[in-house]
Backbone as CSV, one residue per row, in Angstrom:
resi,resn,N_x,N_y,N_z,CA_x,CA_y,CA_z,C_x,C_y,C_z
1,ILE,112.597,99.393,98.392,111.218,99.311,99.218,110.378,99.466,98.217
2,GLU,109.703,98.150,98.225,108.575,97.773,97.049,106.767,98.068,98.303
3,PHE,106.169,98.798,97.662,104.880,99.555,98.030,103.892,98.857,96.964
4,GLU,103.330,97.721,98.086,102.643,96.852,96.397,101.438,96.999,96.499
5,LYS,100.330,98.033,96.498,98.375,98.128,96.258,98.301,98.157,97.433
6,ILE,99.355,98.690,98.375,98.716,99.314,99.464,97.336,99.197,100.017
7,THR,96.314,98.949,101.034,95.373,99.699,101.427,95.450,99.688,102.880
8,LYS,94.770,100.566,103.208,94.084,101.083,104.867,92.864,101.108,105.053
9,THR,92.233,100.149,105.524,91.200,100.666,106.227,90.949,101.235,107.631
10,TYR,89.710,102.085,107.584,89.399,102.773,108.973,88.095,101.830,109.109
11,GLN,87.559,101.698,110.328,86.183,101.829,110.527,86.032,102.845,111.200
12,VAL,84.742,103.731,110.931,84.132,104.054,111.383,82.385,104.461,112.059
13,GLY,82.175,103.599,113.148,81.206,103.326,112.835,80.774,102.305,112.330
14,GLU,79.625,102.410,111.435,79.269,101.830,110.447,79.883,102.099,109.309
15,GLN,80.767,102.542,108.956,81.675,103.654,107.671,82.917,103.321,107.767
16,SER,83.094,103.037,106.649,84.444,102.106,105.962,85.867,103.311,105.718
17,ILE,86.644,103.660,105.844,87.259,104.675,105.011,88.619,104.613,104.915
18,LYS,88.923,104.392,103.641,90.248,104.154,102.966,91.240,105.295,102.995
19,ALA,92.194,105.038,104.317,93.251,106.791,104.339,94.259,105.880,102.967
20,VAL,94.457,104.703,102.589,95.625,104.244,101.548,94.395,103.521,100.691
21,ASP,94.216,103.346,99.152,93.814,102.703,98.896,94.521,102.099,97.556
22,GLU,95.065,100.950,97.458,95.772,100.508,96.666,97.652,101.456,96.526
23,ALA,97.580,101.505,96.590,99.135,102.470,96.650,100.154,101.606,96.189
24,SER,100.384,101.796,95.304,102.413,101.115,94.723,103.276,102.223,94.642
25,PHE,104.268,102.468,95.025,105.300,102.617,94.685,107.003,102.052,95.489
26,VAL,108.070,102.216,94.262,108.844,101.702,94.793,109.998,102.971,94.700
27,VAL,111.149,102.611,95.845,112.069,103.550,96.079,113.672,102.550,96.012
28,GLU,114.698,103.391,95.422,115.513,102.381,95.137,116.696,102.830,96.484
29,LYS,117.569,101.711,96.690,118.226,101.826,97.692,119.589,102.766,97.617
30,GLY,118.771,103.716,97.986,120.416,104.884,98.540,119.184,106.285,97.709
31,GLU,118.439,106.289,97.352,117.749,107.165,96.576,116.744,108.299,97.772
32,PHE,116.841,109.364,96.961,116.159,110.074,98.364,114.504,110.574,97.453
33,ALA,113.378,110.113,98.054,112.202,110.149,97.449,111.209,110.996,97.852
34,ILE,110.471,111.408,98.215,109.664,112.652,98.487,107.575,112.293,98.623
35,ILE,106.820,112.357,99.209,105.843,112.075,98.672,105.119,113.484,99.183
36,LEU,104.414,114.103,97.590,103.694,115.112,98.521,102.316,115.065,98.226
37,GLY,100.810,115.765,98.822,99.563,115.131,98.325,98.805,116.477,99.349
38,ALA,97.875,116.624,99.450,97.179,117.782,100.209,96.681,116.806,101.286
39,SER,95.819,118.063,102.532,95.809,117.083,103.445,94.839,116.264,103.604
40,GLY,95.042,115.220,104.546,93.556,113.846,103.921,93.535,112.946,103.110
41,ALA,95.001,113.220,101.904,95.645,112.383,101.063,95.696,110.455,101.295
42,GLY,96.231,110.804,102.858,96.531,109.203,103.292,98.350,109.253,103.676
43,LYS,99.080,110.700,103.191,100.790,110.667,103.363,100.690,110.102,104.345
44,THR,100.548,110.521,105.765,100.912,110.001,106.797,100.705,108.760,107.517
45,THR,99.462,107.801,106.435,99.505,106.934,107.111,99.800,105.943,106.202
46,ALA,100.350,106.073,105.116,101.558,105.515,104.450,103.133,105.655,104.815
47,LEU,103.620,106.563,105.671,104.551,106.766,106.048,104.032,105.800,107.581
48,ASN,103.467,105.539,108.052,102.867,104.716,109.160,103.246,102.959,108.801
49,ILE,102.854,103.099,107.829,102.841,101.777,107.585,104.478,101.191,107.052
50,LEU,105.122,102.163,106.676,106.231,102.072,106.325,107.687,102.000,107.296
51,GLY,107.043,102.508,108.804,107.564,102.501,109.377,106.945,101.863,110.419
52,GLY,106.558,100.956,109.935,105.647,99.672,111.042,105.332,100.185,112.206
53,MET,104.712,101.411,112.522,103.503,101.489,113.358,102.407,101.449,113.103
54,ASP,101.885,101.273,111.845,100.657,100.852,111.425,100.693,99.455,110.702
55,VAL,99.520,98.679,110.508,99.464,97.668,109.376,98.970,97.535,108.283
56,ALA,99.002,97.821,107.095,97.854,97.472,105.769,97.035,96.719,106.083
57,THR,95.966,96.697,105.294,94.711,96.490,105.624,94.821,94.989,104.400
58,SER,95.827,95.764,103.641,95.823,94.363,102.380,97.105,95.030,101.806
59,GLY,97.017,94.217,100.754,99.239,94.637,99.852,100.006,94.167,100.755
60,ARG,101.188,94.646,99.720,102.598,94.055,100.504,103.606,94.974,100.655
61,LEU,104.040,95.345,101.834,105.529,95.995,101.788,106.917,95.245,101.624
62,ILE,107.680,95.884,100.789,108.574,94.767,100.467,110.062,95.674,100.842
63,VAL,110.700,95.293,101.828,111.898,96.160,102.135,113.604,95.263,102.080
64,ASP,113.889,95.643,101.485,115.620,94.751,101.154,114.955,93.319,100.730
65,GLY,113.938,92.745,100.111,113.012,91.447,99.717,112.638,90.742,101.053
66,ARG,112.561,91.407,102.183,111.705,90.820,103.389,110.471,91.139,103.157
67,ASP,109.525,90.462,103.211,107.512,91.071,102.813,107.855,91.562,104.546
68,VAL,107.038,92.534,105.265,106.914,93.216,106.114,105.588,93.102,106.944
69,THR,104.843,93.395,105.712,103.864,92.601,105.549,103.181,91.335,106.767
70,LYS,104.096,90.316,106.579,104.103,89.013,107.556,104.783,89.225,108.354
71,TYR,105.132,90.411,109.267,106.063,90.123,110.516,104.878,90.203,111.544
72,ASP,105.473,89.905,112.333,104.600,89.750,114.233,104.970,90.673,114.392
73,LYS,104.183,91.042,115.811,104.440,92.399,116.956,106.599,91.984,117.354
74,LYS,106.812,91.076,117.485,108.386,91.161,117.771,108.881,91.725,116.554
75,GLN,108.615,91.422,115.420,109.720,91.042,114.206,109.027,93.307,113.793
76,LEU,108.184,93.447,113.968,108.140,94.332,113.615,108.404,95.734,114.913
77,THR,108.726,94.881,116.111,109.471,95.910,116.768,111.218,96.272,116.848
78,GLY,111.653,94.835,116.503,113.313,94.170,116.323,112.982,95.698,114.270
79,TYR,112.621,95.828,113.864,112.403,96.615,112.561,112.175,98.017,112.406
80,ARG,111.210,98.425,113.635,111.282,99.869,114.049,112.770,100.389,114.552
81,ARG,113.221,99.224,115.725,114.450,99.676,116.204,115.583,99.793,115.116
82,THR,115.937,99.135,113.898,117.245,98.768,113.581,116.981,99.464,112.153
83,ASP,116.239,98.846,111.196,115.978,99.819,109.731,115.242,100.443,109.649
84,ILE,114.391,101.545,110.537,113.825,102.372,110.220,113.987,103.455,111.622
85,GLY,114.038,104.586,110.837,114.801,105.986,111.562,113.324,107.142,111.240
86,PHE,112.733,107.478,112.347,111.534,107.820,112.120,111.159,109.456,112.825
87,VAL,111.060,110.430,111.551,111.158,111.856,112.100,109.892,112.107,112.130
88,PHE,109.149,112.442,113.755,107.503,112.375,113.383,107.770,114.231,113.583
89,GLN,105.930,114.468,112.956,105.902,115.764,112.654,106.038,116.879,113.544
90,PHE,105.845,116.015,115.047,105.928,116.900,116.092,107.258,116.848,117.324
91,TYR,107.714,116.186,116.769,109.156,116.121,117.421,109.035,114.775,118.674
92,ASN,108.347,114.743,119.012,108.398,113.808,120.364,109.343,113.169,121.081
93,LEU,110.121,114.629,121.412,111.095,114.619,121.979,110.408,114.641,124.056
94,VAL,111.688,113.544,124.396,111.295,113.531,125.951,112.076,114.650,126.184
95,PRO,110.728,115.861,127.527,111.028,116.975,127.979,112.084,117.005,128.956
96,ASN,112.240,115.940,129.989,113.126,116.154,130.740,114.366,115.721,130.776
97,LEU,114.771,115.338,129.322,115.918,114.973,128.894,116.530,115.657,128.265
98,THR,118.134,116.311,128.283,118.701,117.174,127.901,118.719,116.082,125.786
99,ALA,119.067,117.455,125.579,119.149,116.515,123.662,120.492,115.451,123.874
100,LEU,121.665,115.842,124.839,122.167,114.343,124.566,121.791,113.474,124.955
101,GLU,121.018,112.868,126.242,120.212,112.633,127.185,119.036,111.995,125.531
102,ASN,118.607,113.042,125.226,117.354,112.209,124.434,117.817,111.120,123.239
103,VAL,118.944,111.514,122.883,119.707,110.682,121.507,120.227,109.731,122.176
104,GLU,120.493,109.680,123.312,121.696,108.014,124.329,119.988,107.588,124.374
105,LEU,118.797,107.622,124.628,117.999,107.073,124.826,117.582,106.075,123.958
106,ALA,117.655,106.380,122.838,117.905,105.936,121.472,118.623,104.469,121.265
107,ALA,119.802,104.457,122.127,121.006,104.143,121.810,120.978,102.425,122.675
108,GLN,119.964,102.784,123.721,119.763,102.509,124.736,118.623,101.327,124.072
109,VAL,118.353,101.143,122.871,117.129,100.011,122.211,117.515,99.627,120.931
110,CYS,118.624,99.684,120.760,119.452,99.544,119.865,120.947,98.824,119.037
111,LYS,120.970,97.452,118.847,122.617,97.180,119.113,123.346,97.801,118.163
112,ASP,124.357,97.728,118.126,125.461,99.029,117.033,125.621,100.722,117.548
113,SER,124.638,101.464,117.942,124.419,102.463,117.717,125.610,102.953,117.759
114,LEU,125.074,104.803,117.006,126.245,105.643,116.771,127.071,106.482,118.102
115,ASP,127.865,106.721,118.006,127.932,107.721,119.055,127.247,108.866,119.328
116,ALA,126.576,109.284,120.667,125.158,109.920,120.459,126.122,111.092,120.313
117,SER,127.111,112.152,121.424,127.980,113.210,120.540,128.002,113.283,119.294
118,GLU,128.634,112.645,118.656,129.081,113.158,117.732,128.004,112.949,116.425
119,THR,126.652,112.238,116.971,125.836,112.671,116.263,124.909,113.643,116.256
120,LEU,125.295,114.352,117.339,124.504,115.565,117.328,125.375,116.749,116.634
121,ASP,126.744,116.795,116.938,127.732,117.596,115.690,126.823,117.392,114.624
122,LYS,127.109,116.183,114.217,126.400,115.663,112.355,125.344,116.534,112.288
123,VAL,124.237,116.708,113.164,122.964,117.579,112.575,123.078,119.153,113.229
124,GLY,124.129,119.570,113.466,123.865,120.638,113.657,123.599,121.232,115.404
125,LEU,124.015,120.502,116.319,124.004,120.797,117.478,124.679,120.644,118.704
126,LYS,126.083,120.951,118.093,127.320,120.678,118.821,127.538,121.424,120.091
127,ASP,126.688,122.944,120.647,126.925,123.268,121.330,125.120,124.081,121.589
128,ARG,124.745,122.311,121.483,122.882,122.531,122.487,123.260,121.357,123.198
129,LYS,124.044,120.513,123.241,124.369,119.385,123.584,123.490,119.164,125.397
130,GLY,123.534,120.338,125.813,123.179,120.388,127.444,121.829,120.552,127.560
131,ASN,121.090,121.494,126.954,120.156,121.899,126.767,118.900,121.339,126.612
132,PHE,117.789,121.485,127.357,116.521,120.403,127.565,115.713,121.110,126.232
133,PRO,114.641,120.082,125.755,113.952,120.819,124.625,113.351,121.835,124.407
134,ALA,112.831,122.057,125.525,112.557,123.927,125.930,112.500,124.715,125.591
135,GLN,114.715,124.573,125.900,115.276,125.395,125.562,115.610,125.711,123.987
136,LEU,115.296,124.703,123.396,115.551,124.921,121.686,114.431,125.393,120.890
137,SER,114.915,126.062,119.596,114.292,126.311,118.936,113.291,125.479,118.037
138,GLY,112.454,125.525,116.990,111.733,124.207,116.576,112.437,123.706,115.738
139,GLY,113.600,124.615,115.024,113.923,124.164,114.360,114.939,123.267,114.839
140,GLU,115.951,123.420,115.724,116.911,122.923,116.735,115.972,121.751,116.990
141,GLN,115.019,121.395,117.791,114.226,120.540,118.513,114.387,119.306,116.749
142,GLN,113.816,119.404,115.572,113.764,119.166,114.859,115.000,118.418,114.160
143,MET,115.868,119.065,114.378,117.143,119.022,114.323,118.276,117.450,114.989
144,LEU,117.449,117.676,116.638,117.284,117.129,117.239,116.307,115.611,117.036
145,ALA,115.419,115.738,116.742,114.553,114.429,115.952,115.624,113.952,114.951
146,MET,115.952,114.607,114.262,116.804,113.486,112.778,117.568,113.037,114.027
147,GLY,118.467,113.177,114.496,120.006,113.006,115.434,119.257,111.591,115.864
148,ARG,118.776,111.694,116.778,117.804,110.687,117.548,117.551,109.501,116.512
149,ALA,116.476,109.955,115.229,116.503,108.629,114.167,117.837,108.043,113.511
150,LEU,119.174,109.131,113.356,119.929,108.056,113.047,120.445,107.377,113.925
151,MET,120.506,106.764,115.331,121.851,106.935,116.108,122.016,105.113,116.240
152,SER,120.301,104.653,115.449,120.441,103.327,114.836,121.061,102.161,113.618
153,HIS,121.800,103.826,113.041,122.124,103.582,111.933,121.505,102.651,110.851
154,PRO,119.902,103.208,110.817,119.251,102.697,109.558,119.320,102.359,108.512
155,ARG,118.513,102.031,107.558,118.700,101.544,106.123,117.519,102.909,105.503
156,MET,117.276,103.006,106.305,115.893,104.312,105.850,115.343,105.063,106.751
157,ILE,115.723,106.807,106.319,115.330,107.691,106.931,113.639,108.212,106.682
158,VAL,112.514,108.089,107.690,111.192,108.338,107.105,110.468,109.699,107.738
159,MET,110.637,110.862,107.232,110.174,111.930,107.716,108.715,112.397,107.577
160,ASP,108.313,112.861,107.968,106.937,113.539,108.154,106.944,114.589,108.653
161,GLU,106.446,115.717,107.430,106.586,117.202,107.069,107.702,117.555,108.109
162,PRO,109.456,117.539,107.946,110.121,118.081,109.083,110.574,119.756,108.670
163,SER,109.670,120.295,107.728,109.997,121.519,107.905,109.193,122.391,108.095
164,MET,107.790,121.898,108.712,106.717,122.848,108.882,106.438,123.720,110.078
165,GLY,106.292,124.487,109.423,106.340,125.812,110.557,107.446,126.555,111.114
166,LEU,108.937,125.769,110.707,109.777,126.471,110.593,110.133,127.336,109.780
167,SER,110.913,128.445,110.152,111.264,129.575,109.637,112.267,129.349,108.441
168,PRO,112.655,130.368,107.104,113.471,129.791,106.233,114.144,129.568,106.245
169,ILE,115.117,130.148,107.451,116.307,129.654,107.653,116.681,128.129,108.289
170,TYR,115.679,128.327,108.689,115.797,126.603,109.920,115.539,125.409,108.452
171,VAL,114.245,125.757,107.439,114.098,125.114,106.327,115.638,124.373,105.914
172,ASN,116.281,125.794,105.406,117.352,124.836,104.773,118.635,124.410,105.466
173,GLU,118.497,124.710,106.245,119.263,124.120,107.580,118.816,122.160,107.500
174,ILE,117.462,122.170,107.635,116.712,120.759,107.941,117.061,120.184,106.571
175,PHE,116.863,120.761,105.068,117.549,120.242,103.851,118.207,119.694,104.201
176,ASP,119.384,120.921,104.063,121.375,120.753,104.121,121.122,119.339,105.068
177,ILE,121.151,119.468,106.125,120.953,117.569,107.157,120.314,116.088,106.114
178,ILE,119.285,116.556,105.610,118.575,115.752,104.856,119.805,115.000,103.583
179,GLN,120.216,116.021,102.944,120.871,115.714,101.908,122.254,115.103,102.323
180,LYS,122.475,115.621,103.522,123.807,114.765,103.989,124.107,113.374,104.305
181,ILE,123.020,113.248,105.071,121.840,111.997,105.198,122.115,111.166,104.007
182,ASN,121.350,111.402,103.225,121.313,111.021,102.183,122.617,110.382,101.540
183,GLY,123.720,111.504,101.471,124.868,111.745,101.135,125.609,110.650,101.720
184,ASP,125.337,110.176,102.562,126.278,109.219,103.396,125.371,107.518,103.000
185,GLY,124.695,107.689,102.461,123.925,106.420,101.537,122.995,105.966,102.042
186,THR,122.226,106.520,102.929,120.789,106.280,103.693,119.977,106.925,102.609
187,THR,118.866,105.460,102.708,117.986,105.774,101.328,117.086,107.259,102.695
188,VAL,116.022,107.797,101.679,115.299,109.171,102.427,113.943,108.930,101.489
189,LEU,112.958,108.778,102.575,111.017,109.327,102.047,110.822,110.221,103.360
190,LEU,110.486,111.051,102.685,109.032,112.137,103.171,108.269,112.571,102.833
191,VAL,107.178,112.707,103.860,106.278,113.196,103.361,106.810,114.758,103.902
192,GLU,106.323,115.665,102.578,106.736,117.546,102.716,105.531,118.635,101.767
193,GLN,104.973,119.423,102.380,104.351,120.424,102.518,105.389,121.370,101.102
194,ASN,106.554,121.593,101.526,107.437,122.651,100.921,107.871,122.110,99.549
195,ALA,107.217,121.746,98.992,107.273,121.325,97.136,108.334,121.897,96.534
196,LYS,109.031,122.521,96.794,109.550,123.560,95.442,110.923,122.979,96.458
197,LYS,111.444,123.341,97.268,112.721,122.611,98.154,112.627,121.635,97.986
198,ALA,111.411,120.786,98.146,112.235,119.512,98.696,112.001,118.938,96.761
199,LEU,111.544,118.998,95.936,111.620,118.641,94.395,112.357,119.050,93.894
200,SER,113.175,120.559,94.359,114.328,120.424,93.859,115.936,119.684,94.139
201,ILE,115.502,119.292,95.197,116.790,118.191,95.895,116.523,117.054,95.923
202,ALA,115.115,116.315,95.727,115.075,114.725,95.546,115.445,114.136,94.679
203,HIS,115.140,112.935,94.627,115.229,111.931,93.119,114.051,111.620,92.309
204,LYS,113.408,110.975,93.270,111.673,110.596,92.689,110.425,111.420,93.651
205,ALA,109.963,111.715,92.951,108.390,112.197,93.646,107.522,111.349,93.747
206,TYR,106.650,111.455,94.332,105.251,110.895,93.855,104.021,112.172,94.787
207,VAL,103.222,111.923,93.958,101.610,112.481,94.471,100.948,111.398,94.356
208,LEU,100.130,111.922,96.430,99.368,110.721,96.904,97.975,111.481,96.236
209,GLU,97.201,111.406,95.951,95.829,111.805,95.846,94.643,111.054,95.876
210,THR,93.742,111.139,97.798,92.817,110.313,97.886,93.404,108.475,97.961
211,GLY,94.531,108.731,98.440,94.702,107.459,99.046,95.577,106.256,97.699
212,ASN,95.536,107.454,96.497,96.440,106.213,95.502,97.258,107.334,94.882
213,ILE,98.392,107.016,94.173,99.470,107.489,93.776,98.678,107.790,92.168
214,ALA,98.926,109.045,92.165,98.797,110.171,91.075,99.469,110.573,89.704
215,LEU,100.894,110.575,90.316,101.503,110.804,89.557,103.011,110.608,90.170
216,SER,103.914,109.838,89.438,105.155,109.704,90.289,106.158,110.210,89.281
217,GLY,107.535,109.938,89.023,108.555,110.246,88.427,110.138,110.967,88.978
218,ASP,110.555,111.317,87.961,112.034,112.490,88.556,111.612,113.493,88.965
219,ALA,112.034,113.739,90.119,111.135,114.790,91.044,111.478,116.401,90.308
220,LYS,112.621,116.216,89.627,113.025,117.926,88.524,112.321,117.698,87.703
221,GLU,111.878,116.427,87.158,110.871,116.937,85.795,109.557,117.335,86.484
222,LEU,108.852,116.380,88.029,107.401,116.841,88.026,107.568,118.300,88.875
223,MET,108.985,119.256,88.764,108.564,120.545,88.760,107.984,120.917,88.098
224,ASN,108.310,120.540,86.730,107.319,121.385,85.069,105.810,121.059,84.690
225,ASN,105.527,119.599,85.742,104.046,119.743,85.436,102.931,120.318,85.834
226,ASP,101.972,120.913,84.992,101.376,121.948,84.666,100.336,121.394,86.427
227,GLN,100.222,120.007,86.390,99.574,119.461,87.797,100.043,120.010,89.114
228,VAL,101.103,119.800,89.646,102.001,119.746,89.909,102.482,121.292,90.566
229,LYS,102.349,122.216,89.522,102.558,123.328,89.357,101.486,123.948,90.330
230,LYS,100.196,123.735,89.523,99.150,123.950,90.080,98.659,123.854,91.673
231,ALA,99.141,122.756,92.392,98.684,122.136,93.326,99.607,122.931,94.465
232,TYR,100.867,122.489,94.125,102.379,122.481,95.152,102.801,123.924,95.179
233,LEU,103.063,124.395,93.733,104.535,125.251,93.285,103.534,126.456,93.258
234,SER,102.512,126.882,93.022,101.995,128.030,93.367,102.427,129.287,94.267
235,GLU,102.585,130.231,94.344,103.047,130.990,95.559,101.585,131.195,96.464
């Protein structure tokens, strides 16, 4: 993934707001990378551009050598269906479908999908396949969302705050699943507020401030950076 001087500008009345401002970063195939940043830093906007759900105002997004910023609507739809697995902050599950049906729904819009039942086993929901989202805890709903994202066997999984609001036991389970997904060779990029946990297991980290990359490097090394400690690791 090559995020090259990406800018995203929104027009609010007569005012132009840059949610992302010439941000650049690279994630190699098979890496596990995280983006840290305060609220409003542009993290979710960057993920949405990467996931093909928003388009950049300027700059280039290169994925496996292909310039995604030149895709038309049809190409972007195909990109979202096959190349990217997106895990949303608030799950976005279909409430009147069971866990198994939510995952099977994803199989209907992608080719060569994984087996839905086996995928739920993989994300820790072996005994919850017949339950509806409202019958699942927040952590289990996030596991279900992760299972749905895996169905197309995507090249990369993009996650927006996957541990937000979850109890510590589910936070650990979520990160265990993320590590397993990455261990299978899938590139993982996530935005995460639980910086200490994420930095301890990721390969690479980026700090986004006011729309631009302020710091980058080895995730574990950044844990010792004074700026990162003060902003993201203080108790």
